[in-house]
C-alpha distance (Angstrom), angle and dihedral (degrees) to the residues before:
residue distance angle dihedral
M1 . . .
T2 3.85 . .
G3 3.59 138.7 .
S4 3.71 133.4 -109.3
R5 3.82 139.5 -141.3
V6 3.86 141.0 -171.1
V7 3.83 106.2 -112.5
A8 3.76 100.8 176.5
L9 3.90 144.8 8.8
G10 3.71 139.3 -154.3
H11 3.87 140.4 177.3
Y12 3.72 141.2 -170.5
Q13 3.76 135.4 -169.0
P14 3.80 128.9 -178.4
A15 3.84 116.3 -103.9
K16 3.70 99.2 -120.4
V17 3.86 111.7 93.8
L18 3.82 122.9 -159.9
T19 3.78 113.2 -159.2
N20 3.88 127.4 -163.6
D21 3.68 89.6 -107.1
D22 3.85 90.4 54.0
L23 3.84 84.7 53.9
T24 3.80 93.9 56.0
A25 3.73 86.5 68.2
M26 3.74 92.6 54.2
V27 3.80 105.0 40.2
D28 3.86 138.5 11.4
T29 3.78 98.5 -86.9
S30 3.86 141.6 103.8
D31 3.72 139.5 -144.1
E32 3.88 90.9 -108.0
W33 3.81 91.9 49.6
I34 3.76 92.1 52.0
T35 3.84 99.9 41.9
S36 3.75 93.3 44.2
R37 3.86 94.4 52.0
V38 3.76 103.8 35.2
G39 3.79 107.8 5.1
I40 3.91 95.9 -124.6
R41 3.74 120.9 142.1
T42 3.93 101.7 165.9
R43 3.58 141.3 4.3
H44 3.88 136.3 -171.7
V45 3.73 120.4 -117.9
A46 3.81 128.1 -163.2
G47 3.79 124.5 -139.6
P48 3.66 126.6 -125.0
D49 3.76 91.1 -98.3
E50 3.95 91.0 58.2
P51 3.80 107.2 77.6
V52 3.83 124.2 -170.1
D53 3.83 94.0 -97.8
E54 3.70 92.7 53.9
L55 3.82 91.5 55.3
A56 3.77 87.6 45.9
A57 3.80 96.6 49.8
H58 3.80 91.8 49.2
A59 3.88 90.5 54.0
G60 3.93 88.6 43.3
A61 3.82 93.9 50.8
K62 3.92 90.2 50.4
A63 3.75 91.1 51.1
L64 3.88 93.8 47.9
A65 3.78 90.8 49.0
S66 3.77 91.2 50.2
A67 3.86 91.0 51.3
G68 3.77 89.0 47.2
L69 3.78 91.6 -123.0
T70 3.84 133.0 131.2
P71 3.81 125.7 -129.8
A72 3.86 88.5 -104.8
D73 3.88 90.6 63.1
I74 3.89 89.9 67.5
D75 3.83 117.9 89.3
L76 3.83 97.5 171.5
V77 3.84 131.0 42.1
L78 3.91 119.0 -170.7
V79 3.80 119.2 -177.4
A80 3.75 117.6 -171.6
T81 3.88 108.8 -157.5
S82 3.76 141.8 136.4
T83 3.80 98.1 -173.0
A84 3.90 97.6 69.8
I85 3.73 103.3 128.3
N86 3.83 94.3 -179.9
R87 3.73 108.9 66.9
S88 3.88 102.1 -163.1
P89 2.96 133.0 62.3
N90 3.78 83.6 35.4
M91 3.82 123.0 -136.4
A92 3.64 93.1 -98.1
A93 3.82 92.2 56.3
R94 3.77 90.8 45.1
V95 3.82 91.6 51.9
A96 3.70 91.6 51.2
A97 3.74 91.7 50.4
R98 3.81 91.8 49.3
L99 3.76 91.5 49.4
G100 3.86 94.8 44.7
M101 3.71 98.0 -120.3
G102 3.93 123.6 171.1
S103 3.85 112.4 -130.0
P104 3.73 113.1 -36.0
A105 3.73 125.5 161.6
V106 3.71 107.1 -104.6
M107 3.84 126.7 -158.4
D108 3.79 137.1 160.0
L109 3.77 125.8 -147.4
N110 3.65 125.4 -155.7
V111 3.77 108.8 -162.0
V112 3.83 91.3 129.1
C113 3.88 112.5 -144.5
S114 3.80 95.0 6.7
G115 3.80 92.6 44.9
F116 3.80 99.6 108.8
T117 3.78 92.1 52.0
H118 3.75 91.2 50.1
A119 3.83 88.9 48.0
L120 3.75 93.0 49.4
A121 3.89 92.4 53.2
T122 3.82 88.6 47.3
A123 3.80 91.8 55.1
D124 3.84 90.2 45.0
H125 3.91 87.2 52.1
A126 3.70 90.9 47.6
V127 3.84 93.4 49.9
R128 3.79 93.8 43.8
A129 3.86 91.6 50.4
G130 3.90 91.0 49.2
S131 3.73 97.5 -115.8
A132 3.90 94.0 114.8
T133 3.75 133.1 27.5
R134 3.78 100.0 -172.3
A135 3.90 126.4 17.5
L136 3.75 134.1 -172.5
V137 3.80 107.2 -148.0
I138 3.92 114.4 -169.0
G139 3.63 133.1 -175.9
A140 3.89 112.0 -161.4
D141 3.77 134.0 161.9
K142 3.81 137.8 165.5
M143 3.69 96.8 -155.9
A144 3.80 94.9 164.4
E145 3.81 89.4 66.3
I146 3.88 90.2 62.4
A147 3.70 98.8 40.6
D148 3.75 125.0 114.8
W149 3.79 101.1 -130.2
T150 3.64 92.9 -161.9
D151 3.80 95.2 59.8
R152 3.82 109.3 83.5
T153 3.81 92.8 -168.2
T154 3.68 93.9 63.2
C155 3.89 112.6 18.1
V156 3.77 90.9 64.1
L157 3.85 90.8 60.0
V158 3.82 101.8 58.1
G159 3.81 134.7 92.5
D160 3.75 139.1 160.3
G161 3.85 132.5 -119.4
A162 3.72 148.7 99.3
G163 3.79 138.6 -119.2
A164 3.95 128.6 -166.3
A165 3.60 142.7 -168.2
V166 3.69 135.1 -165.7
V167 3.86 114.1 -137.9
E168 3.77 122.6 -169.0
A169 3.97 137.4 168.6
C170 3.62 116.6 -89.7
A171 3.90 126.4 -152.7
E172 3.82 117.2 -77.2
D173 3.73 93.3 -115.3
A174 3.89 95.1 47.9
E175 3.63 125.1 98.1
P176 3.87 107.7 -99.2
G177 3.78 111.7 -110.4
I178 3.91 95.5 -150.3
G179 3.66 118.5 55.9
P180 3.74 131.0 -145.3
V181 3.92 113.1 -65.3
L182 3.74 121.0 -123.6
W183 3.75 109.5 -160.1
G184 3.88 142.1 162.9
S185 3.80 146.7 118.6
V186 3.64 149.9 -131.1
P187 3.90 102.3 -121.4
E188 3.85 98.0 179.7
M189 3.92 87.8 59.4
G190 3.84 95.5 46.5
H191 3.76 88.3 113.0
A192 3.76 90.6 70.6
V193 3.83 93.4 80.4
R194 3.86 115.2 31.9
I195 3.77 140.6 173.8
E196 3.86 103.8 -174.5
G197 3.70 142.7 141.9
T198 3.73 140.7 47.6
P199 2.88 107.5 -54.2
P200 3.87 90.5 24.1
R201 3.73 119.9 -117.5
F202 3.70 133.5 -166.1
A203 3.80 116.4 -124.7
Q204 3.75 133.1 163.6
E205 3.91 143.9 -179.9
G206 3.77 95.1 -125.8
Q207 3.79 99.4 -169.3
S208 3.85 93.8 46.6
V209 3.81 88.6 51.3
Y210 3.70 93.9 46.9
R211 3.77 92.8 50.3
W212 3.71 94.8 46.7
A213 3.79 93.6 47.7
T214 3.77 98.8 46.3
T215 3.77 95.7 43.7
Q216 3.81 107.1 32.2
L217 3.83 106.3 32.7
P218 3.79 103.4 58.1
P219 3.90 96.2 68.2
I220 3.89 87.7 45.3
A221 3.89 90.9 51.1
R222 3.84 89.1 48.8
K223 3.91 88.1 53.1
V224 3.81 88.4 53.9
C225 3.71 91.1 57.3
E226 3.85 87.8 47.6
R227 3.74 91.0 54.6
A228 3.76 91.0 51.2
G229 3.87 94.4 49.2
V230 3.74 97.4 -113.5
T231 3.76 135.9 110.3
P232 3.81 122.1 -127.7
E233 3.77 87.9 -114.1
E234 3.86 89.8 59.6
L235 3.86 93.4 58.3
A236 3.81 115.3 112.7
A237 3.86 91.7 -164.4
V238 3.76 141.9 6.4
V239 3.80 117.6 -149.5
L240 3.74 111.2 -174.5
H241 3.70 126.4 175.1
Q242 3.80 106.2 -74.1
A243 3.90 96.7 -121.5
N244 3.72 106.1 132.5
L245 3.84 130.8 -22.2
R246 3.87 87.4 -128.3
I247 3.86 88.6 62.4
I248 3.83 96.9 38.0
E249 3.73 100.6 54.7
P250 3.89 99.5 46.5
V251 3.73 92.6 41.4
A252 3.91 90.6 49.9
Q253 3.76 89.6 48.1
K254 3.81 94.8 49.5
I255 3.87 89.5 50.5
G256 3.79 87.2 64.0
A257 3.77 97.2 -131.5
V258 3.74 91.4 152.3
N259 3.86 97.4 165.2
A260 3.78 98.0 39.9
V261 3.82 132.3 107.9
I262 3.84 106.6 -118.4
A263 3.77 113.0 -143.0
R264 3.91 110.2 -126.4
D265 3.74 98.8 173.4
V266 3.81 88.0 134.1
V267 3.77 89.9 81.6
D268 3.80 94.1 65.7
S269 3.85 101.2 24.7
G270 3.89 107.5 31.2
N271 3.72 122.9 -147.0
T272 3.91 106.9 -29.7
S273 3.80 96.1 171.1
A274 3.81 113.8 -144.4
A275 3.76 89.4 7.1
S276 3.75 94.1 60.6
I277 3.95 103.6 83.7
P278 3.81 98.3 41.6
M279 3.79 91.6 44.6
A280 3.79 94.2 49.1
L281 3.75 92.2 44.0
S282 3.80 91.7 49.2
K283 3.65 92.3 52.3
L284 3.89 93.6 50.2
V285 3.69 89.4 50.1
E286 3.83 93.7 45.9
R287 3.89 89.9 52.4
G288 3.74 91.2 48.9
E289 3.80 96.0 -117.8
I290 3.88 93.4 135.1
E291 3.71 125.7 54.2
S292 3.78 118.4 -128.3
G293 3.86 109.2 -97.5
A294 3.85 93.6 20.7
P295 3.74 116.0 136.1
V296 3.89 114.6 -107.5
L297 3.78 125.9 -170.5
L298 3.94 112.2 -139.7
F299 3.74 113.5 -168.2
G300 3.81 125.8 174.4
F301 3.69 125.3 -172.4
G302 3.85 139.3 158.7
G303 3.88 132.9 73.9
N304 3.71 116.6 66.9
L305 3.74 81.8 16.3
S306 3.76 84.3 -90.3
Y307 3.80 130.7 154.3
A308 3.71 138.3 -172.5
G309 3.77 129.0 172.5
Q310 3.89 141.2 172.8
V311 3.84 136.1 169.5
I312 3.70 111.4 -121.0
R313 4.01 131.5 -172.8
C314 3.73 108.5 -115.0
P315 3.77 111.8 -110.8
């Protein structure tokens, strides 16, 4: 067995920006109400002619370019999404076709907001097992398409976008760049976050999610660090699922990552579900806020009341 590492990142957001002031013309809300409760000021919204696989392909292409690779170099494509309206071909196959890939394995994962960290772990396992050498791992969601724009408690949260990572094998004597995953769920509370119906609509029990996230997740995140052999104080950055600033900040504080940059992309992008972690990480790296090789905690949580986290070395 060998290890794996993230070698490059990429992200993409639609051009259209929806501000809090724009939302006041659509639903009974205000900029003060939104910012005080969730910390979001703007979000990007895709149009009807921008499907999920297009968002994903843009992010994937950027990650490949950053890695100096061609689509032919990828033998596994994993797309984490919960907003794929079309079932087959799946999003991974559509992305592979858009990018002109050869014959990669193509799989979608639907673990909602923790989808990307589940997919990253799956890619790591595939590389370690020798069934893949280079993987393109993407989180992409079009949450605005499934929002109830009459419900001010949920429609103010959502945004659209995609983030991608290129994962490849590293030498046997090299330090692995992706640490062990810690993942799980709370099945009896799966009803707390839902995408159901025809057409599908996003709904959640906000207070239940808030209490679960702020009380149950910090000790799990600390165990992720323990499995990776780092202390929270050694982390250079913490990238949590960008659900709500009122969740991100207390969870990050309770983890104890006192020296870390805390990703707050939710302020500008809203909750983009599976896209939120890779998109926020890609932006931090692009801005030079994390040194190459530094330890970064990625921790996804949300739908299904599922969670998955790992410590990676920044590309």
